[in-house]
C-alpha positions as CSV (number, residue, x, y, z in Angstrom):
1,M,56.3,-21.3,-12.0
2,S,57.6,-23.5,-9.2
3,S,60.2,-22.3,-6.8
4,A,62.6,-25.1,-7.9
5,A,62.3,-24.0,-11.5
6,S,63.2,-20.4,-10.5
7,G,66.3,-21.5,-8.6
8,L,64.9,-20.8,-5.1
9,T,63.6,-23.6,-2.9
10,D,60.7,-23.1,-0.6
11,D,63.1,-22.8,2.3
12,D,64.9,-20.0,0.4
13,L,61.6,-18.2,-0.1
14,R,60.8,-18.5,3.6
15,R,64.3,-17.2,4.6
16,L,63.9,-14.4,2.1
17,S,60.6,-13.3,3.4
18,S,61.5,-13.5,7.1
19,A,65.3,-13.1,7.3
20,I,66.3,-10.0,5.2
21,V,68.2,-8.0,7.8
22,D,71.1,-5.5,7.8
23,T,73.5,-7.9,9.6
24,P,75.9,-9.6,7.3
25,R,76.0,-13.4,7.6
26,P,79.2,-15.4,7.7
27,E,80.4,-16.9,4.4
28,G,79.2,-20.5,4.0
29,S,76.3,-20.0,6.5
30,V,73.2,-22.1,5.9
31,N,71.1,-19.0,6.1
32,R,73.1,-17.1,3.5
33,L,70.8,-15.3,1.0
34,P,71.9,-14.6,-2.6
35,S,72.9,-11.0,-3.1
36,T,71.2,-10.9,-6.5
37,V,68.2,-12.6,-7.9
38,H,66.6,-12.9,-11.3
39,K,63.5,-10.8,-11.9
40,R,61.4,-14.0,-12.0
41,E,62.6,-14.9,-8.5
42,L,62.0,-11.4,-7.2
43,A,58.5,-11.4,-8.7
44,Q,57.8,-14.7,-7.0
45,L,59.2,-13.4,-3.7
46,L,57.2,-10.2,-3.8
47,N,54.1,-11.9,-5.2
48,L,54.2,-9.8,-8.3
49,C,54.2,-10.5,-12.0
50,V,57.4,-10.0,-14.0
51,E,55.9,-7.0,-15.8
52,T,55.3,-5.3,-12.5
53,V,58.9,-5.9,-11.4
54,D,60.0,-4.3,-14.7
55,R,57.7,-1.3,-14.1
56,L,58.9,-0.9,-10.5
57,A,62.5,-1.0,-11.7
58,R,61.8,1.7,-14.3
59,E,60.3,3.8,-11.6
60,G,63.3,3.4,-9.4
61,K,61.6,1.3,-6.7
62,L,63.8,-1.7,-7.2
63,S,67.6,-1.9,-7.4
64,R,69.0,-3.5,-10.6
65,A,72.2,-5.5,-10.4
66,G,74.9,-5.3,-13.1
67,K,73.7,-8.5,-14.8
68,R,70.7,-8.2,-17.2
69,G,67.4,-9.1,-15.6
70,H,68.9,-9.4,-12.1
71,F,68.2,-7.3,-9.0
72,I,70.1,-6.6,-5.8
73,L,67.9,-8.6,-3.4
74,C,68.1,-6.8,-0.1
75,E,68.1,-3.2,-1.5
76,S,65.2,-4.1,-3.8
77,V,63.1,-5.6,-1.0
78,R,63.8,-2.6,1.3
79,S,63.0,-0.2,-1.5
80,Y,59.8,-2.0,-2.3
81,V,58.7,-2.1,1.3
82,A,59.4,1.6,1.7
83,H,57.3,2.2,-1.4
84,L,54.5,0.2,0.1
85,Q,54.7,2.0,3.4
86,K,54.4,5.4,1.6
87,V,51.3,4.1,-0.3
88,A,49.8,2.7,2.9
89,A,50.5,6.0,4.8
90,G,48.4,7.7,2.1
91,R,51.1,10.1,1.0
92,R,51.3,8.9,-2.6
93,S,49.1,6.9,-5.0
94,A,50.2,3.4,-5.9
95,D,51.6,4.6,-9.2
96,G,53.3,7.5,-7.5
97,S,51.7,10.1,-9.7
98,H,49.5,11.8,-7.1
99,D,50.0,13.2,-3.7
100,V,47.0,11.6,-2.1
101,A,47.0,13.7,1.1
102,A,47.1,17.0,-0.8
103,E,44.4,16.0,-3.2
104,S,42.3,14.7,-0.4
105,A,42.6,18.0,1.4
106,Q,41.6,19.9,-1.8
107,L,38.6,17.6,-2.3
108,K,37.5,18.1,1.3
109,A,37.8,21.9,0.9
110,A,35.7,21.8,-2.3
111,Q,33.1,19.6,-0.6
112,R,32.9,22.0,2.4
113,Q,32.4,24.9,0.0
114,L,29.7,23.1,-2.0
115,I,27.9,22.1,1.2
116,G,28.1,25.7,2.4
117,H,26.5,26.9,-0.8
118,R,23.7,24.3,-0.6
119,M,23.0,25.2,3.0
120,A,22.9,28.9,2.2
121,R,20.5,28.3,-0.7
122,E,18.3,26.1,1.5
123,R,18.2,28.9,4.1
124,A,17.2,31.2,1.2
125,E,20.3,33.3,1.8
126,L,21.2,32.7,-1.8
127,I,19.0,32.9,-4.9
128,P,20.0,32.2,-8.5
129,A,21.4,35.2,-10.3
130,S,18.6,35.0,-13.0
131,E,16.0,35.2,-10.2
132,A,17.7,38.2,-8.5
133,L,17.9,40.0,-11.9
134,A,14.2,39.4,-12.5
135,I,13.3,40.8,-9.1
136,L,15.6,43.8,-9.5
137,S,14.2,44.5,-13.0
138,D,10.7,44.6,-11.5
139,V,11.8,47.0,-8.7
140,V,13.5,49.3,-11.2
141,R,10.5,49.4,-13.5
142,D,8.1,50.1,-10.6
143,T,10.4,52.8,-9.2
144,R,10.6,54.5,-12.6
145,D,6.8,54.4,-13.0
146,A,6.3,55.8,-9.5
147,I,8.7,58.7,-10.2
148,L,7.1,59.5,-13.6
149,T,3.6,59.6,-12.1
150,L,4.7,62.1,-9.4
151,P,3.4,65.2,-11.3
152,Q,0.0,63.6,-11.9
153,R,-0.3,62.5,-8.2
154,A,0.7,66.0,-7.1
155,K,-2.1,67.4,-9.4
156,G,-4.6,65.1,-7.7
157,E,-3.5,66.1,-4.2
158,L,-2.9,69.8,-5.0
159,P,-5.4,70.9,-7.6
160,Q,-4.3,74.5,-7.3
161,L,-0.9,73.7,-9.1
162,L,-0.4,75.5,-12.3
163,P,0.5,73.7,-15.5
164,S,3.9,75.4,-15.3
165,E,4.5,74.0,-11.8
166,L,3.4,70.5,-13.0
167,A,5.9,70.9,-15.9
168,I,8.6,71.7,-13.3
169,L,7.7,68.6,-11.3
170,D,7.8,66.5,-14.5
171,R,11.2,67.9,-15.4
172,L,12.5,67.2,-11.9
173,A,11.2,63.6,-12.0
174,R,12.9,63.0,-15.3
175,D,16.2,64.6,-14.0
176,M,16.1,62.3,-11.0
177,L,15.7,59.3,-13.3
178,R,18.7,60.4,-15.5
179,E,20.8,60.9,-12.3
180,L,19.8,57.4,-11.2
181,A,20.7,56.0,-14.6
182,D,24.1,57.7,-14.5
183,L,24.7,56.1,-11.1
184,G,23.9,52.7,-12.4
185,S,25.9,53.0,-15.7
186,E,28.8,51.0,-14.3
187,P,28.2,47.3,-13.4
188,P,28.4,46.6,-9.7
189,T,31.6,45.0,-8.5
190,L,31.3,41.5,-7.1
191,R,32.4,40.9,-3.6
192,R,34.5,37.8,-3.4
193,D,33.7,37.0,0.2
194,V,30.1,36.4,-0.7
195,P,29.4,32.9,-2.1
196,H,27.7,32.8,-5.5
197,A,25.0,30.4,-6.6
């Protein structure tokens, strides 16, 4: 759409883009800007499509005038510039639905945590839980077998032991295993300050 068809001349558009200031101009001045403009003219001035002007108006980023399809020029331009400044400063997303700074901080914290986990795993400080359980299972089985063979080992080292004494050693070994089983009947509590794989 040409500026002549929209009601604004090229000079009007230049004045609008460079001369919107708080100081009032005297009545009849050559540089007098219209106080309200149609949404097509505002779209052209702001280099937007009409649909975007309507969306920005719904979001409260442009000031509507009393007449349908018209906007208060200076307030709308100031409001739109303020919106663009907030977006450029990185505080809000272009659509206003996200706090970019807060989400960026959360993302960076999660990335630091992930990198920490990877580095710990590479330094072999962390191993997968399934691998740790397999190792622990082997240790428990080997310990159990060693405790249960104590009476037979004692018989090999001390051939003078009587069968009743060997039975006492066997009973003591089994009692120790039961005591250990009782100690391990509750699952261990996880420490939250230790990163998990």
